[in-house]
C-alpha positions in Angstrom: 41.5 -3.7 146.6 44.5 -5.8 145.8 47.1 -3.7 143.9 49.5 -4.8 141.3 53.1 -3.6 141.2 52.0 -1.2 138.5 49.3 0.3 140.7 46.4 -1.3 139.0 43.6 -2.6 141.2 42.4 -6.0 140.1 40.7 -8.0 142.9 38.6 -6.8 145.7 39.9 -7.4 149.2 36.6 -8.9 150.3 36.9 -11.5 147.6 40.4 -12.3 148.6 39.5 -12.6 152.2 36.7 -14.9 151.4 39.0 -17.1 149.3 41.7 -17.1 152.0 39.2 -18.4 154.6 38.6 -21.5 152.5 42.2 -22.5 151.9 44.6 -24.8 153.8 47.4 -23.3 151.8 48.5 -19.7 151.6 48.0 -16.6 149.4 50.8 -14.4 148.3 49.8 -10.8 147.2 51.8 -8.0 145.6 53.5 -6.1 148.4 54.0 -9.2 150.6 57.6 -9.8 151.7 57.8 -13.1 149.8 56.0 -11.9 146.6 59.1 -11.4 144.4 60.4 -14.8 145.4 57.0 -16.4 144.9 56.5 -14.9 141.4 59.9 -16.0 140.1 60.1 -18.8 137.7 63.0 -20.9 136.4 63.2 -19.1 133.0 64.1 -15.5 133.9 63.1 -14.4 130.3 59.6 -14.2 131.8 59.4 -11.5 134.5 55.7 -11.3 135.3 53.6 -9.8 138.1 50.6 -12.0 139.0 47.7 -10.4 140.9 47.6 -13.4 143.3 49.6 -16.5 143.9 47.5 -19.3 145.5 49.9 -21.8 147.1 47.8 -25.0 147.2 48.2 -27.5 150.0 45.9 -30.1 148.3 43.2 -30.9 145.8 40.6 -29.0 147.7 42.7 -25.8 147.4 43.0 -26.4 143.7 39.3 -26.7 143.3 38.7 -23.5 145.2 41.4 -21.7 143.2 39.8 -22.7 139.9 36.4 -21.6 141.1 37.8 -18.2 142.2 39.7 -17.5 139.0 36.7 -18.4 136.9 34.3 -16.3 139.0 36.7 -13.3 138.9 37.4 -13.7 135.2 41.1 -13.9 135.8 43.8 -15.5 133.6 45.0 -18.8 135.1 48.6 -19.9 135.2 49.4 -23.4 136.6 52.7 -24.0 138.3 54.3 -27.2 139.4 58.1 -27.2 139.0 58.0 -23.7 137.3 60.3 -24.9 134.5 57.9 -23.9 131.7 60.2 -22.8 128.9 57.4 -20.6 127.4 56.6 -18.9 130.8 53.2 -20.5 131.2 53.6 -20.9 135.0 53.2 -17.1 135.6 51.2 -14.2 134.2 50.7 -10.4 134.4 47.6 -9.6 136.5 46.3 -13.2 136.7 46.1 -15.9 139.2 48.9 -18.4 139.7 47.6 -21.8 140.9 50.8 -22.9 142.5 50.9 -26.7 143.2 54.6 -26.8 144.2 53.8 -27.3 147.9 52.0 -30.6 147.0 54.9 -33.0 147.5 53.3 -36.3 148.4 54.8 -39.5 146.9 53.5 -43.1 147.6 55.5 -46.0 146.2 54.1 -49.5 146.1 57.1 -51.7 145.2 55.1 -54.9 145.0 52.9 -53.7 142.2 55.5 -51.3 140.8 53.2 -48.4 141.0 53.7 -44.8 142.4 51.3 -42.0 143.0 52.8 -38.5 143.2 51.5 -35.0 143.5 52.2 -32.3 141.0 54.7 -30.3 143.1 57.2 -33.2 143.1 60.4 -32.7 141.1 62.3 -35.5 139.4 65.0 -35.5 142.0 62.4 -36.0 144.8 60.5 -38.7 142.7 63.7 -40.6 141.9 64.8 -40.5 145.6 61.7 -42.4 146.6 61.5 -44.9 143.7 65.2 -45.7 143.6 65.0 -46.9 147.2 63.3 -49.9 145.6 65.3 -50.1 142.4 62.5 -48.7 140.4 62.1 -45.7 138.0 60.1 -44.2 135.1 61.4 -42.1 132.3 62.1 -38.7 133.8 63.6 -35.3 133.1 67.2 -34.6 132.1 67.4 -31.9 134.7 66.2 -33.2 138.1 64.7 -29.9 139.3 62.1 -30.2 136.6 58.5 -30.8 137.9 56.9 -34.2 137.0 53.5 -32.8 136.0 54.1 -30.5 133.1 56.9 -32.8 131.9 54.5 -35.7 131.7 51.7 -33.9 130.1 53.9 -32.8 127.2 55.1 -36.4 126.6 58.4 -36.7 128.5 61.7 -37.4 126.7 64.3 -38.9 129.1 67.0 -41.5 129.6 64.7 -44.5 129.7 62.5 -43.8 126.6 63.9 -46.5 124.3 63.4 -49.2 126.9 60.3 -48.0 128.7 58.8 -45.3 126.5 57.9 -41.7 127.2 56.9 -40.6 130.7 53.3 -40.2 129.4 53.4 -43.8 128.2 53.7 -44.9 131.8 50.9 -42.8 133.2 48.2 -45.0 134.5 45.8 -42.4 135.8 45.6 -38.7 136.9 43.3 -36.7 139.1 42.4 -33.5 137.4 40.4 -30.4 138.4 38.5 -29.3 135.3 37.4 -25.8 134.4 34.0 -26.3 136.1 35.7 -27.0 139.4 35.1 -30.8 139.3 37.7 -33.3 140.4 37.8 -36.2 138.1 40.0 -39.3 137.6 41.2 -39.9 134.1 42.3 -43.4 133.1 41.7 -46.0 130.5 38.4 -46.8 132.3 37.3 -43.4 133.5 37.2 -40.3 131.3 39.3 -42.1 128.7 39.1 -39.2 126.3 40.7 -36.9 128.8 43.3 -39.5 129.7 44.2 -39.8 126.0 44.6 -36.0 125.8 46.7 -35.6 128.9 49.4 -37.8 127.4 51.0 -35.2 125.2 48.3 -32.5 125.1 49.9 -30.4 127.8 48.1 -28.4 130.4 45.0 -27.6 128.3 42.4 -29.6 130.1 42.7 -28.9 133.8 44.9 -28.8 136.9 46.5 -32.2 137.7 46.5 -32.9 141.4 48.0 -36.4 141.3 49.6 -38.8 138.8 49.9 -42.5 139.0 52.7 -44.2 137.1 53.9 -47.7 136.2 57.5 -48.2 137.4 60.2 -50.4 136.0 63.3 -52.1 137.5 66.2 -49.7 136.9 69.4 -49.3 138.9 70.3 -48.3 141.5 73.6 -48.6 139.5 73.6 -48.2 135.7 76.2 -47.8 133.0 75.8 -44.2 132.0 77.5 -40.8 131.5 79.0 -38.6 128.8 82.0 -38.8 126.5 83.3 -35.6 125.0 85.0 -35.2 121.6 86.9 -32.2 120.2 85.2 -30.0 117.7 87.7 -31.0 115.0 86.1 -34.5 115.1 82.5 -33.3 115.3 81.4 -34.4 111.9 83.0 -37.8 112.2 81.5 -38.3 115.7 78.0 -37.3 114.8 78.0 -39.5 111.7 79.4 -42.4 113.6 76.7 -41.9 116.4 74.0 -41.7 113.7 75.2 -45.0 112.2 75.2 -46.7 115.6 71.6 -45.6 116.3 70.4 -47.9 113.6 71.4 -51.0 115.7 71.4 -49.9 119.3 69.6 -52.2 121.8 66.4 -50.7 123.3 68.1 -50.6 126.7 70.5 -47.9 125.5 69.1 -44.4 125.2 71.5 -41.7 123.9 71.7 -38.1 123.1 74.3 -36.1 121.0 75.0 -32.6 122.2 76.8 -29.9 120.2 78.0 -27.3 122.7 80.6 -24.9 123.9 82.7 -26.7 126.5 82.0 -25.1 129.9 84.9 -24.4 132.3 84.4 -27.5 134.4 87.2 -29.5 136.0 86.5 -32.7 134.2 87.2 -31.2 130.8 90.8 -30.2 129.8 91.4 -26.4 130.0 92.4 -26.5 126.3 88.8 -27.1 125.2 87.2 -24.6 127.6 85.2 -22.2 125.5 85.6 -24.4 122.4 83.0 -26.3 120.5 82.8 -29.9 121.5 80.4 -32.8 120.9 79.2 -34.9 123.9 77.6 -38.3 123.4 75.5 -39.0 126.5 73.8 -42.3 127.3 72.1 -44.5 129.9 71.8 -48.3 129.7 68.7 -49.5 131.4 70.0 -53.1 131.9 72.9 -54.5 133.9 76.1 -52.6 134.3 78.1 -55.2 132.4 75.7 -55.3 129.5 75.7 -51.5 129.5 79.5 -51.4 129.3 79.5 -53.7 126.2 76.6 -51.8 124.5 78.1 -48.4 125.1 81.7 -49.2 124.1 81.3 -48.1 120.4 80.1 -44.7 121.6 83.5 -44.3 123.4 85.5 -44.9 120.2 84.0 -42.6 117.7 87.2 -40.6 117.7 89.9 -39.8 120.3 87.9 -38.5 123.4 88.9 -35.4 125.3 87.1 -36.8 128.3 85.4 -40.1 128.8 83.1 -40.1 131.9 81.0 -43.1 131.0 81.0 -45.8 133.6 79.0 -47.4 136.4 77.1 -44.7 138.4 73.9 -44.4 140.4 70.9 -43.7 138.3 70.1 -40.7 140.5 73.6 -39.3 139.7 72.9 -39.5 136.0 69.5 -37.9 136.5 71.1 -34.9 138.2 74.3 -34.7 136.2 73.3 -31.7 134.2 71.7 -29.8 137.1 74.7 -27.4 137.9 74.6 -26.2 134.3 70.9 -25.4 134.3 70.2 -23.5 137.4 67.2 -21.1 137.7 67.6 -17.4 136.9 69.0 -17.2 133.4 67.3 -16.1 130.2 66.3 -19.1 128.1 64.9 -19.6 124.6 64.3 -23.2 123.4 62.7 -24.5 120.3 62.5 -28.0 118.8 62.0 -29.9 115.6 61.2 -33.5 114.7 63.8 -34.8 112.2 62.9 -37.7 109.9 66.5 -38.3 108.9 70.0 -37.2 109.8 72.1 -37.4 106.6 75.5 -35.9 106.2 74.1 -32.6 104.9 71.9 -32.3 108.0 74.9 -32.8 110.3 76.9 -30.2 108.3 74.1 -27.7 108.7 73.8 -28.3 112.4 77.5 -27.7 112.8 77.4 -24.5 110.8 74.5 -23.2 112.7 76.2 -23.9 116.0 79.3 -22.1 114.9 77.1 -19.0 114.2 75.7 -18.9 117.7 76.9 -16.2 120.1 74.9 -17.0 123.3 77.0 -17.8 126.3 75.3 -21.2 126.2 74.0 -22.4 122.9 73.4 -26.1 122.4 71.9 -28.5 119.9 70.5 -31.7 121.4 69.7 -34.7 119.2 67.6 -37.2 121.1 67.5 -40.7 119.5 64.0 -42.1 119.4 62.8 -45.5 118.4 62.5 -48.5 120.7 59.5 -48.6 123.1 58.5 -45.0 122.1 58.0 -46.1 118.5 56.1 -49.2 119.3 53.1 -47.3 120.8 50.4 -46.8 118.2 50.2 -43.2 116.9 46.6 -42.8 117.9 47.1 -44.2 121.4 48.1 -40.9 123.0 48.1 -37.2 122.1 51.9 -37.5 121.6 51.5 -38.9 118.1 54.9 -38.6 116.4 56.0 -42.1 117.3 58.1 -42.8 114.3 60.4 -39.8 114.8 64.0 -41.1 114.8 65.5 -37.9 116.1 64.1 -35.0 118.2 66.2 -31.8 117.9 66.1 -29.4 120.8 67.7 -26.0 120.1 68.8 -24.1 123.3 70.0 -20.5 123.8 70.8 -19.3 127.3 72.2 -16.1 128.7 72.8 -14.9 132.3 71.2 -11.5 131.5 69.0 -9.8 129.0 71.7 -8.2 127.0 71.8 -9.7 123.5 69.1 -12.2 124.3 66.8 -11.3 121.4 69.7 -12.0 119.0 70.3 -15.3 120.8 66.6 -16.3 120.4 66.8 -15.3 116.7 69.8 -17.7 116.3 67.6 -20.5 117.7 64.8 -19.7 115.3 67.2 -19.4 112.4 68.6 -22.8 113.3 65.1 -24.2 113.3 64.4 -22.7 109.8 67.7 -24.1 108.5 66.7 -27.6 109.6 63.4 -27.5 107.8 64.5 -29.7 104.9 65.0 -32.6 107.4 62.0 -31.9 109.6 58.6 -33.5 109.5 57.2 -30.1 110.5 56.2 -31.3 114.0 57.6 -30.1 117.4 58.0 -31.3 120.9 55.7 -29.0 123.0 57.8 -29.2 126.2 60.7 -27.5 124.3 58.9 -24.8 122.5 59.2 -21.2 123.7 57.0 -19.8 121.0 53.2 -19.7 121.6 51.9 -19.1 118.1 48.9 -21.1 117.0 50.6 -22.4 113.9 53.4 -23.8 116.0 50.9 -25.6 118.2 49.1 -27.0 115.2 52.4 -28.2 113.8 53.1 -30.1 117.0 50.3 -32.6 116.2 49.1 -34.5 113.1 45.7 -33.0 111.8 43.6 -35.9 113.2 45.3 -35.7 116.6 44.7 -32.0 116.7 41.0 -32.3 115.8 40.6 -34.9 118.6 42.3 -32.6 121.1 39.9 -29.8 120.2 37.0 -32.2 120.9 38.4 -32.9 124.3 39.0 -29.2 124.9 35.4 -28.5 124.0 34.2 -31.0 126.6 36.4 -30.1 129.5 37.3 -26.4 129.0 34.9 -24.9 126.4 35.7 -21.3 127.5 39.5 -21.8 127.4 40.0 -21.0 131.0 43.3 -22.9 130.8 44.9 -21.1 127.9 48.4 -20.4 129.3 49.9 -23.5 127.6 50.6 -24.6 124.1 47.0 -23.8 123.6 44.4 -26.0 121.9 41.6 -23.6 121.2 38.1 -24.9 121.8 36.0 -24.8 118.6 33.7 -22.0 120.1 36.6 -19.6 120.8 37.9 -19.0 117.3 
């Protein structure tokens, strides 16, 4: 029998041996030399012990892994980039279907199309597409995997010009709960295709994704400008006012944070609250410089790092601050307005935070994201002007529960300005009411119908779970 770290026998060796003989990839079991490394995920708040990790080399391995997990009655965790905030890419005593070895990327610059496998990260994706001056909306931390990011919607630096990542998905190959490999697109399995664009990992294991690409870079006008905490209210109100007339090419984010001890910030602000306004202009560098200039004059900056830079540099700019191995708790809210009282509340809540890293990100929506009809995809909150992401991060477990409670308290404090929805990619909590709140009622009902068709037994339940109607 295969034995877990806690000594519990879960899977017969004969079954494991039979599985191993059908795979091109590899199995990792408890007790293997690489087990601890293989079970680790980006968010160290989730320290789990899977019974088996199936490192898939291709779609055939994924099919076999799904069949095996179903026949053995095991909980399924799906792993791509392993950034899942809520820890869905691992489990205790279950099977991890690990697609991270699946790294294929095929770019067609003539048609501006790319097909990529689910183990690809945004840094790898951008490396290939930027060779041709092409891109699609991607993650703000480039070690993030493309698959889970896309399935949850995908907020990134190109969203106002080119929409969410999910808006640019043209098709996806998916292994469903019955072990079938299907292609989902506007023409094939359109109900599944609709659900994949914002409904998360509820409906199967994605084995490839086809995207529409756009001309971006390789040089863009982008970067952050930092302002002292004393100017925070003035800066945030000025940024808010500018968002009402920004061109679609300019996507921005306001971040309330504690200044890290990095060389590009003056030592005098290290450890102090600052506000960073970050942005990317998806057009020419000269147009970007003109459009971004008001962002650089909201107050007296303590550091202005906006300027011409490679798009790939902006995509990886935040990577050093968000390495794997820390404890993270994130939550989100969709804000329907950002009046002065909302800004004052955000600043007061940030001042109450004690985590070594605690940040409040305000993503400006609108543009191309808002022009997609609400019913076109499972990501339905198209009119949301601001998405608030609340982040608490600590290098170790000490005090982490209190830091998570700060994030939840901040979410509650912003309720008067929230539509009640959430962005599923930035939601640590797994409660059913939070999942329901992430979707309008009609969208949620439609997602249940798709779940009933493709996963009626809820095999894929480690996600922001849409329960099938027959499972209560």
